N, C-alpha and C positions, 0 to 999 in steps of 0.2 A: 893174592892181592899184593901190590907193591908196598913195601915198608920203607918209610923215609929214613934218611940218615939221621943219626943222633945229633943232638945239638947240646952244646955245653952251656950251663947256666951257673951264675953265682948265687949262692944261697945265703939267707940270713936265718938265724934261729927263729922258729915259728913264734916263740913267745915274744920276740922283739919285732913283730909285724912283718911276717914273711910276705913277699910280693906275689901272692897267689895268682893275681890276674895276669902278670907277665909270664909266670911259669906255665899257666894253662894255655896261653897263646902259643908258647913254644911247644908245649906237648902236642899241639895239633900237627906238628911236623911228623910225629910218630904214627899218626892215625892213618889207616888205609882209607881209600875212598869209600863213601857210604853207599850201600846198595840196599836200602830198606824199602821193601815192597809196599810198606804202608805210608810212604812219604806223601806229603800233600800234593794235590793236583796242581799242575801249572795253571796260573791264572791267565785270563784273556789280557791282551795287550793294554786295553784301557784301564781295567781294574788294577793290573800290576803296576802301571804307571802311577796311579794314585797312591798305591801302597809304598812304592819307592820314594815318592815325594814326601810322604809322611815320615818314612824312615830317615830320609835325609834331614828333615827339619828336627826330628827328635834327636838324632846324633849330634847335630849342631848345638842343641840345648844342653845335652848331658855333658858334652866335652867342653863347652864354655865354662862349666863349673869345675872342671877337673883341675886339680892342683896336687903336687907331690905331698904326701903325708906319710910319716913313719908309723902311724897307727892305722890298722885296717880292721874294720868291723864287719860282722856278719850282716847280710842284707836286711834282716828283720829288725835291725836297730835304726830308729829314726830319731836323731838328736834334736833337742830343742835349740832354737836360735837365741843367742844372748848378745847383749851389748856390754862388754866388759872393758872398762877403762884400762889401757895398757895391759892387755891380756897376755897370759903366758901361752907359749906353744908347747904342747906335750911332746915328749920324746918317746922312743920305743924302749927306754931302759927300765921302765917300771912294769910290774905284772899287770895284766889287763883283766878287768871284770866287766862283763856285759850283762845288762839287766834288760830283758825284753818283757813284753806283756805277760808271757806265760812261763819263761824260764830265766834262770841265772846261770852264767858260765864263769868259772874262775880259771883263767889261763886255758880257755877252750874246753874245760871239763864241765859237764853238766852238774850243777850243784842242787842239793835239796836240803830241807831242814835237817835231815839225818846226817848228811856228809859234809855240810858246809864248813863246820869247825875244823874237820880233818883236812879239807882241801886248803884252807887258809894256812893252817899249820905247816903243811907240806910246801906250800908256795913260799912261806917265810923261810923255811929251812933251805930250800933250793936257792933262794935269793942270797942267803948268807954264804952258802957253799960256793956260789958263782962270784961272790964279791960285789954283787950289785948293791949300790948304796954307798955309804961312807966306809970304804975298806972292810965291808962285811959287818961292821958294827951297828950302823943305823940302817934299817930296812929302806929300800927305795920307795919313792912316791907311788902309791897305788893309782892306776888309771881306771876310772869308773865311767862307763858309757851307759846312760839310762835312756831307754826308749820313751817317747813322749806319752805313751799310754800305760807304762808300767806303774804299779801301785806303790805308794810310799812305803808300805810294809816291807817290800823287797829291798829297798835301799837301807832301811833300818836294820834288817837282818845282815846285810853286808857290813854296815858300820860296826855292829856288835861283834861279829865273827872276826873281822879284820883287826879291830883294836885289841881283842883278846889274844890274837896271834902275834901281836907286837908291832903292827903297822901303826904309825903315828901321823902319816900324811896322806891326804887324798887329793887327786886331781879329777874333778868332775868335768867331763867333756861336753862341749857345745859346738854348734855351727855358728860362725861369725855373723853378726847382724849385717843385713844388707846383701847377704848371699842368697841368690834365688835358687832354691833346690828343686830338682825335678823329682816327681814321685816314682817309686819303683813300678816298672811296667807289669802288665799282667791283668787278670789272671791268665796263667798258661798251663799247659798240660804237664809241665815239669816242676811246678811249684812245690808239691809235696815231696818229691824226690830230692829237690834242691835243699829243702829245709832239713831233711834227714841227713844229707851230706854234711851240712853245716854243723850238725851235732857230733860228727865223727871226731873223736879226740886225737887220734893219731894223724899228724899232718900229712904223712906220706900216703896213707890210705885215703884221706880226704881229697888230696890232689888227684889221685888215680881215679876216684869215683867221679869227680867233677869232669875229668878228661873223658871218661866213658859217657857221661851224660851229654857232653858237647858232641861227641861222635854220633850219638844217637839222634840228634836233631839236625845234623849238618846236611842231610839229604844228598842226592846225587847232583851237586851243583859245582862243576869244575871251576868256573870263574871265582866262586866264593872260596874254594880251597886254595886257589892261586893267590888270593889276597892274604890268607893266613900264612901261606908259605913265604910270601914276600917279607913278612915280619921278622923272619930269621936273619935277614941281612939289613934290617932297618935299626937304626940307633933308637934307644928308649925314648929319646927326646922328641922323635917325630912319629912314633908308633901311632899316636892318636890321630895325627893328620893323615896317615896312610889309611886308617880305618874310615874316617869321615869322607875322604876323597874317593876311595875306590870301592868300598864295600857296597854302597847302594847300587852302583853300576853293575857290580858282579851279580847282585840279586836280580836286577833287571835282565841281565844276559840269559839267566836260566829261567826266565818267566816266573819269578817268585816261587820256584819249586822248592820251598823251604818253609818250615814252620816259623813264621815271622814273629809271633808272640814269644815263642821259646828262644829264638835267636836274640831278641831284645833283652830278655831276662838274663841270658848268658852274658851279653855285652855289658849290661848294667852291673853285673857282678864282677866282671873282669876289670872294667875301667876304674881308675883310681878315684877316690872320693876327695872332696875338698879338704885342705888342711884344717884341723880343728883348733879351737882355743880351749883353755882350761881355767876353771875356777879352782883355786888352791885352798885347802882347808887342813887344819890340824885336829886330830882326834885323840881320845884317850879311853882306855878300858873303864876307868873309874871316873864318876862325875866329880867336877871341881867347880869352884866359884868363878873361875875365869872363863868357863865355857859359855857360849851362847847356845841356848837350847831351841831347837825347832821341833815342835810337837804338833803332829797332825793326825787326823783319822787315818787308819791303815789303808783304806781303799781310795785315798786321795790320788788322782792320777798325777804323774810327773809334770804334765803340761800346766798344772795348777800349782803343784808343790814347789817347782823350781823357782818361782817368783820369790818365795820366802827365803830360800837358800841364797839366791843371788843378792838379795838385799844386804847380806852380811859382808859382801866383798868390798874391800877398799883398795885403792892403788898401792902396790908395794906391801900389802899386809895380808897374811894368811890367818883368818880368824880361827880361833879354837871353837869347835862346834860339837854339839851332841845331837843326834837325830833320835827322836822318840815317837812312839805312837800314843795318841790320846784315846780315851775310851769311846 
């Protein structure tokens, strides 16, 4: 099989929001043509035409919401929408914590009750060593992404472990109010494998696994491969337009001989998500009289709990807060 010529990429530290989607698009240049005997059957012209039209409409919806963002979250995180007066835009300089319905990740490492304290201590030490924050003296602002269905108890655990490790500032991430967000496509046959890939701590291995998954679903569709190859000579600013303009036609050319659900999941993962806004808070390991306490039952979902948290935000003011669980 022919191996494509290597392509040169510019990398950013994974902890600072590595552009995985662009990297994966480029990695397709390395991939040989797919010859999977289990590939989907080619659809009849009428059925394929309907699927291509649906794909074209879906791509328009998802790319309309696309906006450059320095922070990139795993697909399982669905942020709440917030209307924050004069909101802050998060940067990639702070360590990232992702709280899903089932798991918590600290700088992309799976955290548990047993190792969360150690992970935050290591993150704090690395931040000081790298000089992130105020000349290494003050730790940087911690970026916290909470899925809408995550329980309040998970955020309280993060608050407690982070404050004990020396973090004093939190930025909780939201989607801007008025932004129309499309839902993650699926279910597809690659969902479980993709979820396992997202748990891989090593960024190099994670990228390699995602590239392999992409190769596995590409099928023998030369027009589709041609679209991906063209991205190598396309500036980042117009990559999205290339995908929306040429990818549906490429799928039609090979009579939809590709797992369309899996293709949509991969595209949804690759394409950049909208720029987020952040609610900023100050925390401390020890309670004090200046803190505003938010105390809720541990199983309160974030889509209800966030209302109480947002009520504390004032323009130009980072409230001192403490998150606790009620009985």
